[in-house]
Backbone as ProteinMPNN parsed JSONL, in Angstrom:
{"seq_chain_A": "MAGGWTRDGAVQDQIDDTVSDAVLDARRRMPSGESAVYCDGCGEPIAEARRSALPGVRTCVECQSKRDAGRRQGGFNRRGSKDSQLR", "coords_chain_A": {"N_chain_A": [[-42.067, 90.893, 95.113], [-45.17, 92.038, 94.545], [-48.056, 94.032, 95.189], [-51.674, 94.171, 95.292], [-52.916, 95.371, 92.263], [-50.651, 95.263, 90.784], [-47.9, 93.861, 88.931], [-45.5, 91.253, 89.673], [-42.361, 92.455, 90.688], [-42.755, 95.11, 90.058], [-42.313, 97.148, 91.928], [-39.541, 97.12, 92.206], [-38.892, 97.895, 89.623], [-39.746, 100.567, 89.677], [-37.951, 101.606, 91.532], [-35.526, 101.174, 90.167], [-35.945, 102.827, 87.911], [-36.083, 105.35, 89.137], [-33.49, 105.619, 90.198], [-32.041, 105.5, 87.81], [-32.984, 107.847, 86.551], [-31.9, 109.753, 88.306], [-29.148, 109.386, 87.903], [-28.898, 110.064, 85.176], [-29.671, 112.749, 85.346], [-27.59, 113.789, 86.919], [-25.425, 113.371, 85.185], [-26.194, 115.069, 83.118], [-25.901, 117.54, 84.308], [-23.183, 117.748, 84.584], [-20.178, 119.506, 83.874], [-18.796, 120.394, 80.638], [-16.479, 120.692, 77.906], [-14.108, 123.386, 77.537], [-12.199, 124.182, 80.394], [-12.47, 126.863, 82.779], [-9.987, 129.255, 83.656], [-10.028, 130.972, 85.754], [-12.172, 131.268, 88.574], [-15.678, 131.512, 88.156], [-17.248, 132.396, 90.207], [-15.758, 133.624, 92.395], [-13.466, 134.649, 91.271], [-10.911, 133.769, 91.778], [-7.93, 131.833, 90.942], [-8.435, 128.632, 89.393], [-7.447, 125.481, 90.481], [-4.957, 123.618, 88.733], [-5.042, 120.831, 88.864], [-7.748, 120.344, 89.405], [-8.928, 121.37, 87.075], [-7.893, 119.601, 85.22], [-8.912, 117.16, 86.067], [-11.662, 117.482, 85.845], [-13.026, 118.276, 83.105], [-14.196, 121.29, 81.676], [-14.912, 122.655, 83.942], [-16.079, 125.412, 85.877], [-15.931, 126.703, 88.294], [-14.2, 127.213, 91.445], [-13.217, 124.846, 94.023], [-14.217, 125.635, 96.546], [-16.3, 127.505, 95.927], [-17.944, 125.839, 94.387], [-18.665, 123.966, 96.304], [-20.254, 125.52, 97.978], [-22.361, 126.09, 96.21], [-23.354, 123.495, 95.793], [-24.23, 122.857, 98.355], [-26.45, 124.442, 98.608], [-28.228, 123.319, 96.853], [-31.182, 121.491, 96.402], [-32.533, 118.188, 96.719], [-34.676, 116.366, 94.444], [-38.285, 116.58, 94.644], [-40.429, 114.55, 94.774], [-41.476, 111.18, 94.02], [-42.171, 110.636, 90.792], [-43.393, 108.461, 89.698], [-45.564, 107.555, 91.052], [-45.676, 106.133, 93.569], [-47.142, 104.93, 96.592], [-46.084, 106.081, 98.907], [-45.007, 108.526, 98.002], [-47.28, 109.913, 97.346], [-48.461, 110.431, 99.721], [-47.128, 112.483, 100.896]], "CA_chain_A": [[-43.424, 90.775, 95.603], [-46.004, 93.205, 94.299], [-49.356, 93.878, 95.83], [-52.801, 94.788, 94.594], [-53.062, 95.125, 90.833], [-49.359, 95.338, 90.106], [-47.224, 92.587, 88.657], [-44.285, 91.024, 90.455], [-41.208, 93.227, 90.243], [-43.106, 96.493, 89.724], [-41.68, 98.045, 92.886], [-38.133, 97.205, 91.831], [-38.836, 98.698, 88.402], [-39.848, 101.97, 90.084], [-36.676, 101.966, 92.159], [-34.525, 101.24, 89.099], [-36.21, 104.016, 87.106], [-35.735, 106.526, 89.928], [-32.03, 105.681, 90.23], [-31.609, 105.834, 86.453], [-33.266, 109.269, 86.347], [-30.935, 110.536, 89.09], [-27.849, 109.285, 87.227], [-28.99, 110.863, 83.961], [-29.696, 114.154, 85.743], [-26.234, 114.144, 87.35], [-24.596, 113.456, 83.98], [-26.612, 116.252, 82.369], [-25.39, 118.724, 84.996], [-21.718, 117.769, 84.584], [-19.629, 120.456, 82.904], [-18.05, 119.847, 79.51], [-15.792, 121.727, 77.145], [-12.858, 123.913, 78.086], [-12.3, 124.696, 81.765], [-12.083, 128.251, 83.035], [-8.749, 129.4, 84.424], [-10.421, 131.684, 86.967], [-13.506, 130.91, 89.063], [-16.764, 132.423, 87.805], [-17.853, 132.907, 91.43], [-14.936, 134.514, 93.213], [-12.373, 135.215, 90.48], [-9.625, 133.165, 92.132], [-7.513, 130.797, 89.984], [-8.874, 127.25, 89.634], [-6.26, 124.619, 90.509], [-4.727, 122.833, 87.519], [-5.497, 119.457, 89.101], [-9.207, 120.341, 89.258], [-9.248, 121.576, 85.662], [-7.538, 118.376, 84.502], [-9.788, 116.07, 86.497], [-13.053, 117.759, 85.499], [-13.069, 119.186, 81.958], [-15.351, 122.181, 81.608], [-15.217, 123.224, 85.255], [-16.155, 126.876, 85.846], [-15.817, 127.245, 89.647], [-13.226, 126.592, 92.343], [-13.814, 123.857, 94.926], [-14.973, 126.317, 97.6], [-17.552, 128.037, 95.367], [-18.794, 124.718, 93.992], [-19.205, 123.387, 97.539], [-21.351, 126.394, 98.408], [-23.482, 125.871, 95.288], [-23.91, 122.163, 96.04], [-24.922, 122.87, 99.649], [-27.73, 125.111, 98.425], [-29.066, 122.554, 95.923], [-32.083, 120.54, 97.054], [-32.919, 117.014, 95.954], [-36.017, 116.379, 93.871], [-39.348, 116.557, 95.634], [-41.239, 113.36, 94.957], [-41.357, 110.12, 93.032], [-43.187, 110.872, 89.767], [-43.994, 107.23, 89.224], [-46.82, 107.305, 91.746], [-45.693, 105.218, 94.695], [-48.045, 105.38, 97.646], [-45.35, 106.954, 99.83], [-44.846, 109.875, 97.458], [-48.583, 110.552, 97.297], [-48.859, 110.778, 101.082], [-46.369, 113.654, 101.351]], "C_chain_A": [[-44.153, 92.096, 95.358], [-47.348, 92.974, 94.96], [-50.447, 94.527, 95.002], [-52.839, 94.384, 93.143], [-51.74, 95.126, 90.08], [-48.764, 93.96, 89.903], [-46.013, 92.45, 89.572], [-43.127, 91.816, 89.851], [-41.506, 94.684, 89.942], [-42.433, 97.485, 90.667], [-40.209, 98.214, 92.544], [-37.968, 98.024, 90.55], [-38.906, 100.189, 88.727], [-38.537, 102.444, 90.691], [-35.599, 102.125, 91.092], [-34.705, 102.494, 88.247], [-35.829, 105.292, 87.841], [-34.22, 106.708, 89.985], [-31.492, 106.08, 88.859], [-31.836, 107.311, 86.144], [-32.263, 110.142, 87.079], [-29.569, 110.525, 88.429], [-27.841, 110.14, 85.962], [-28.982, 112.359, 84.275], [-28.305, 114.625, 86.163], [-25.303, 114.283, 86.143], [-24.92, 114.705, 83.171], [-26.022, 117.525, 82.982], [-23.873, 118.812, 85.003], [-21.203, 118.739, 83.525], [-18.913, 119.731, 81.764], [-17.409, 121.006, 78.762], [-14.51, 122.168, 77.824], [-13.092, 124.502, 79.479], [-11.895, 126.165, 81.829], [-10.789, 128.264, 83.846], [-9.055, 130.065, 85.764], [-11.878, 131.352, 87.291], [-14.539, 131.967, 88.661], [-17.387, 133.057, 89.049], [-17.023, 133.942, 92.156], [-13.763, 135.136, 92.462], [-10.997, 134.663, 90.799], [-9.238, 132.115, 91.081], [-8.049, 129.414, 90.386], [-7.641, 126.369, 89.518], [-6.173, 123.776, 89.234], [-5.228, 121.402, 87.678], [-7.018, 119.345, 88.932], [-9.604, 120.486, 87.789], [-8.938, 120.337, 84.834], [-8.511, 117.243, 84.818], [-11.219, 116.24, 86.013], [-13.116, 118.76, 84.341], [-14.353, 120.017, 81.95], [-15.723, 122.841, 82.915], [-15.151, 124.751, 85.193], [-15.958, 127.51, 87.22], [-14.73, 126.521, 90.433], [-13.964, 125.639, 93.284], [-14.696, 124.539, 95.975], [-16.315, 126.842, 97.08], [-18.501, 126.92, 94.95], [-19.411, 124.054, 95.213], [-20.376, 124.206, 98.06], [-22.582, 126.2, 97.522], [-24.162, 124.534, 95.556], [-24.692, 122.114, 97.348], [-26.306, 123.499, 99.516], [-28.696, 124.351, 97.536], [-29.905, 121.536, 96.701], [-32.362, 119.364, 96.137], [-34.329, 117.163, 95.436], [-37.079, 116.123, 94.921], [-40.057, 115.242, 95.837], [-41.011, 112.378, 93.825], [-42.492, 110.27, 92.029], [-43.921, 109.608, 89.354], [-45.182, 106.767, 90.062], [-46.787, 106.265, 92.845], [-46.607, 105.791, 95.78], [-47.344, 106.351, 98.591], [-45.257, 108.37, 99.296], [-46.185, 110.611, 97.442], [-49.052, 111.003, 98.679], [-48.172, 112.034, 101.571], [-47.101, 114.93, 101.072]], "O_chain_A": [[-43.784, 93.135, 95.906], [-47.721, 91.838, 95.252], [-50.171, 95.337, 94.116], [-52.8, 93.197, 92.82], [-51.725, 95.0, 88.856], [-49.09, 93.014, 90.62], [-45.562, 93.427, 90.17], [-42.948, 91.833, 88.633], [-40.59, 95.432, 89.599], [-42.023, 98.562, 90.233], [-39.685, 99.327, 92.586], [-36.997, 98.769, 90.415], [-38.197, 100.988, 88.115], [-38.069, 103.546, 90.402], [-34.845, 103.098, 91.108], [-33.725, 103.152, 87.898], [-35.304, 106.223, 87.228], [-33.722, 107.824, 89.838], [-30.585, 106.907, 88.764], [-30.978, 107.958, 85.542], [-31.818, 111.159, 86.545], [-28.894, 111.554, 88.398], [-26.877, 110.861, 85.708], [-28.362, 113.144, 83.558], [-27.885, 115.727, 85.808], [-24.489, 115.205, 86.086], [-24.025, 115.33, 82.602], [-25.686, 118.469, 82.267], [-23.32, 119.842, 85.388], [-21.729, 118.789, 82.413], [-18.48, 118.589, 81.919], [-17.766, 122.165, 78.971], [-13.904, 121.418, 78.59], [-14.061, 125.227, 79.705], [-11.083, 126.638, 81.033], [-10.547, 127.357, 84.642], [-8.426, 129.764, 86.778], [-12.704, 131.179, 86.395], [-14.301, 133.166, 88.808], [-17.985, 134.13, 88.965], [-17.518, 135.017, 92.496], [-13.13, 136.061, 92.971], [-10.015, 135.044, 90.162], [-10.109, 131.568, 90.405], [-8.105, 129.079, 91.569], [-6.874, 126.494, 88.564], [-7.182, 123.289, 88.725], [-5.776, 120.825, 86.739], [-7.513, 118.362, 88.38], [-10.512, 119.801, 87.317], [-9.634, 120.048, 83.861], [-8.882, 116.467, 83.938], [-11.918, 115.252, 85.793], [-13.245, 119.962, 84.572], [-15.446, 119.503, 82.187], [-16.746, 123.522, 82.994], [-14.275, 125.315, 84.537], [-15.828, 128.731, 87.316], [-14.383, 125.377, 90.137], [-15.194, 125.633, 93.329], [-15.798, 124.07, 96.258], [-17.348, 126.645, 97.719], [-19.714, 127.03, 95.132], [-20.563, 123.623, 95.165], [-21.371, 123.652, 98.527], [-23.708, 126.151, 98.017], [-25.39, 124.442, 95.55], [-25.699, 121.414, 97.445], [-27.231, 123.125, 100.237], [-29.874, 124.704, 97.469], [-29.388, 120.812, 97.552], [-32.42, 119.521, 94.917], [-35.094, 117.992, 95.93], [-36.807, 115.523, 95.961], [-40.274, 114.842, 96.981], [-40.421, 112.717, 92.799], [-43.654, 110.056, 92.374], [-44.972, 109.687, 88.718], [-45.744, 105.702, 89.807], [-47.781, 105.568, 93.047], [-46.808, 107.003, 95.859], [-47.943, 107.334, 99.028], [-45.412, 109.326, 100.056], [-46.202, 111.84, 97.52], [-49.933, 111.855, 98.795], [-48.594, 112.606, 102.576], [-46.604, 116.009, 101.391]]}, "name": "protein", "num_of_chains": 1, "seq": "MAGGWTRDGAVQDQIDDTVSDAVLDARRRMPSGESAVYCDGCGEPIAEARRSALPGVRTCVECQSKRDAGRRQGGFNRRGSKDSQLR"}
């Protein structure tokens, strides 16, 4: 159900596009290549299990957790929903 001048399904299209953008962004940020043996943040050894599970990893779990905690989600919906324009 769309309202106003939009066609039916337009709201779902916006939701799908937003989710797709988030997935693409997460994939873009994933490490690749050869993993580091020692953490770039603290210098401690990175566990073999982590290096095997995530190729290209550069930080230990503790340092990565700290980095992730400081990361903020995107600010607004670029596709122009009314809710995003009211913020």
